[in-house]
C-alpha positions, 0 to 999 in steps of 0.5 A, spaced: 516 524 470 515 526 477 512 532 482 514 535 487 510 534 494 510 534 502 513 527 505 507 526 510 501 522 508 496 522 513 489 521 515 481 524 517 477 524 522 472 524 519 467 522 514 467 529 512 472 535 512 472 538 518 474 546 518 481 545 521 482 539 517 482 544 511 487 548 513 491 542 515 491 540 508 494 546 506 500 546 510 506 545 505 510 539 509 502 535 507 502 531 500 498 525 501 491 524 506 490 515 506 483 513 509 481 508 514 474 505 514 472 512 519 472 515 513 467 511 509 460 510 508 460 508 501 464 509 495 460 516 492 461 519 499 468 517 498 468 520 491 465 527 494 470 527 499 476 526 494 473 531 490 473 536 496 479 534 498 481 536 491 478 542 490 484 545 496 490 541 494 489 538 487 496 535 487 496 531 494 496 523 493 490 520 495 491 513 498 488 506 501 488 500 503 485 495 498 486 488 498 481 484 499 478 480 506 480 482 512 483 489 508 478 491 505 476 498 508 471 500 503 465 495 503 459 500 500 458 500 493 463 496 491 466 489 489 466 485 496 473 482 494 476 474 497 482 475 501 488 474 495 490 468 499 484 464 496 484 466 490 490 463 490 489 457 492 487 454 485 495 457 483 497 450 483 491 445 479 490 451 474 493 457 473 492 458 467 485 460 470 488 463 476 492 468 473 488 471 468 482 472 476 488 476 479 489 481 472 482 481 472 482 483 480 487 488 479 483 491 473 477 491 478 480 494 484 483 500 479 478 502 476 473 502 482 477 505 487 478 511 480 472 512 480 472 512 488 476 519 487 482 516 488 489 515 486 492 509 489 492 502 494 496 500 497 495 493 493 498 488 492 501 484 499 508 481 496 509 476 503 510 470 502 506 466 507 510 462 511 504 459 516 507 463 522 504 471 520 498 471 522 498 478 521 499 475 513 496 469 512 490 469 507 493 477 505 499 473 502 497 470 495 502 463 497 505 460 501 510 459 494 514 465 493 514 464 484 507 463 484 506 470 490 510 473 483 507 470 478 500 472 482 501 479 483 504 479 477 498 478 474 494 483 478 500 489 478 499 488 470 491 488 471 491 496 476 495 498 470 490 497 465 486 500 469 489 506 470 492 505 477 499 504 481 501 498 484 504 498 490 508 492 493 508 490 501 512 490 506 519 489 503 523 484 503 517 480 507 512 481 514 511 472 512 518 470 516 515 472 523 509 471 528 509 478 531 504 482 529 508 490 527 503 494 530 503 493 537 510 490 538 518 489 534 517 483 530 525 480 529 527 475 524 533 472 525 535 469 518 540 471 514 540 475 508 541 468 503 535 465 506 531 472 505 533 471 497 532 464 496 524 466 498 521 472 501 524 477 497 523 473 490 517 477 489 520 484 490 526 481 486 522 480 480 516 484 481 521 490 481 520 495 474 514 493 475 512 496 482 511 504 481 512 503 490 514 500 495 512 499 502 517 497 507 516 492 513 516 494 520 521 488 522 529 488 524 533 482 520 539 483 525 544 479 521 544 484 515 541 491 519 540 492 527 535 498 523 528 496 522 527 495 513 523 501 512 529 506 517 534 501 513 539 505 508 542 497 507 534 495 505 533 501 500 539 501 499 538 494 497 531 496 493 534 501 489 542 499 488 540 491 487 534 490 486 534 497 480 527 500 484 525 507 482 519 509 483 516 510 491 518 508 497 512 509 503 514 507 510 509 503 514 505 508 519 510 510 523 504 510 529 507 503 529 510 500 535 515 496 531 517 504 529 518 505 536 524 505 534 526 510 532 524 515 537 518 520 538 513 521 532 518 528 529 524 523 530 521 517 527 519 521 520 526 524 520 529 517 521 524 513 515 526 519 509 534 519 511 533 512 511 531 514 504 523 513 504 520 518 500 514 520 504 512 517 510 504 515 513 502 518 520 497 515 522 491 515 527 494 520 532 493 527 530 497 529 535 503 524 533 502 527 525 503 535 527 509 533 531 512 530 524 510 535 521 514 540 524 519 535 524 518 536 515 519 543 515 522 545 510 523 538 506 519 536 500 520 529 496 519 528 489 515 522 487 513 518 479 508 521 477 505 516 474 503 515 482 497 520 480 491 517 477 492 520 471 485 518 466 478 520 466 476 517 472 470 511 471 464 514 473 461 508 478 454 507 476 458 506 469 462 500 471 456 496 472 455 497 464 461 493 462 460 486 461 468 484 464 465 489 471 460 484 472 463 477 470 470 479 474 464 482 479 460 476 480 465 471 481 469 474 486 464 476 490 461 468 490 469 467 492 468 473 498 462 469 501 466 462 501 
């Protein structure tokens, strides 16, 4: 089952819809909204904001980057999550306990984001921590690709148990470069076979269970001169060799790692033509407007399972669940260490 939407996901200026944003969201090229810290005061306020957006366009995808650790946009009224690398630290000595915690963490995150009105969070991170990338670092579950696959797989099961989609990032792996693609264009010189034996393992093992994938703004010149998110070769490998059937979201086209493709409108079209289904244009309203103009008349077909399709849990009711109380206490304690 699929749904037809506009191909652009954009952001908002503040915690409440402005008059011009109400008009902006009516444009047919808009397919989704992503929330950042400036849009957030509390979980309850996020729920109200999401409800306001849905009154305008109920079909829009509403997303957030909520991983834990450094990347947790929503903090008030939800669990403070540890970085996934903190959870993964115990995998070698206590694999069964750690996998159960990964599953519970995915479930809790999914329940809290659904209760806050969101359809999906861009998680889990499937990058393998090679000790090189500070922008990835402890966002990764582990430096062992098989351990990443195992723990992320359990996390995905938890998200799905909560009714939440899973979006793996950053294909085919951002952990092997020191450069931050927010600020520059990273280049990973390793050959494809080296990537297959290491960074690609989590994506290969989990592709059939992922609802979405976000490619990296990293160039791997031994395979293609274009960054992965603009590469028909990389996205074709994801579809054909790894058998991925879900939705491909570009990373933010406002990042320096996307400058390869030209203007905002050119970046959006290049990413879509390479095989992305939806492009993100964030933190630059002029760039978002240019991307919308470039995408006039375009639509994309996305898997309906990206939308949160169940009755949404109530934020207050979560505290009545014994499982939520147990997992919340465990994760909060780990996050405080």
